[in-house]
C-alpha positions as a Python dict, from the first residue, in 0.01 Angstrom:
ca = {
    (1, 'M'): (0, 0, 0),
    (2, 'L'): (-303, 20, 228),
    (3, 'T'): (-287, -83, 590),
    (4, 'D'): (-569, -184, 823),
    (5, 'T'): (-528, 154, 991),
    (6, 'D'): (-570, 330, 655),
    (7, 'V'): (-898, 147, 596),
    (8, 'E'): (-1020, 223, 950),
    (9, 'T'): (-931, 591, 916),
    (10, 'A'): (-1107, 616, 581),
    (11, 'A'): (-1416, 445, 727),
    (12, 'R'): (-1422, 688, 1023),
    (13, 'N'): (-1413, 967, 766),
    (14, 'G'): (-1713, 828, 579),
    (15, 'A'): (-1575, 574, 330),
    (16, 'V'): (-1814, 283, 286),
    (17, 'R'): (-1682, 134, -38),
    (18, 'P'): (-1334, 16, -137),
    (19, 'K'): (-1312, 286, -405),
    (20, 'E'): (-1366, 551, -136),
    (21, 'V'): (-1092, 397, 79),
    (22, 'Y'): (-846, 412, -211),
    (23, 'E'): (-949, 768, -293),
    (24, 'S'): (-886, 872, 67),
    (25, 'K'): (-522, 761, 21),
    (26, 'G'): (-493, 908, -327),
    (27, 'C'): (-450, 571, -494),
    (28, 'R'): (-651, 304, -674),
    (29, 'A'): (-661, -73, -685),
    (30, 'Q'): (-413, -201, -944),
    (31, 'C'): (-474, -576, -971),
    (32, 'G'): (-768, -598, -729),
    (33, 'N'): (-615, -862, -502),
    (34, 'C'): (-646, -632, -200),
    (35, 'V'): (-1014, -543, -260),
    (36, 'P'): (-1156, -849, -75),
    (37, 'G'): (-944, -761, 229),
    (38, 'V'): (-1066, -401, 224),
    (39, 'V'): (-1426, -520, 196),
    (40, 'C'): (-1372, -759, 488),
    (41, 'I'): (-1236, -481, 710),
    (42, 'L'): (-1521, -246, 612),
    (43, 'R'): (-1776, -517, 701),
    (44, 'Q'): (-1608, -583, 1036),
    (45, 'L'): (-1611, -213, 1120),
    (46, 'A'): (-1978, -186, 1022),
    (47, 'R'): (-2068, -482, 1246),
    (48, 'Q'): (-1873, -326, 1533),
    (49, 'G'): (-2046, 8, 1482),
    (50, 'R'): (-1711, 178, 1419),
    (51, 'M'): (-1807, 313, 1080),
    (52, 'V'): (-1998, 621, 967),
    (53, 'M'): (-2297, 494, 773),
    (54, 'P'): (-2445, 714, 502),
    (55, 'E'): (-2789, 860, 546),
    (56, 'V'): (-3050, 671, 348),
    (57, 'A'): (-3332, 867, 192),
    (58, 'V'): (-3670, 716, 264),
    (59, 'H'): (-3962, 772, 34),
    (60, 'P'): (-4246, 954, 218),
    (61, 'D'): (-4489, 670, 143),
    (62, 'M'): (-4264, 416, 317),
    (63, 'Q'): (-4286, 370, 690),
    (64, 'A'): (-4035, 227, 932),
    (65, 'I'): (-4129, -110, 1072),
}
């Protein structure tokens, strides 16, 4: 069973997808009913800036706006 704290800890350690959250706890989603809740928490953490966001590679021809 995953708790909110488990999701937050996984996000602080770099998890950005539900699969990565489950992997951080050594488990996997069985029926999938908890996945929407995990996604919701990850989105909240991202909005609050409490999540490590992965680096995004930018093609050299693209410029920041």
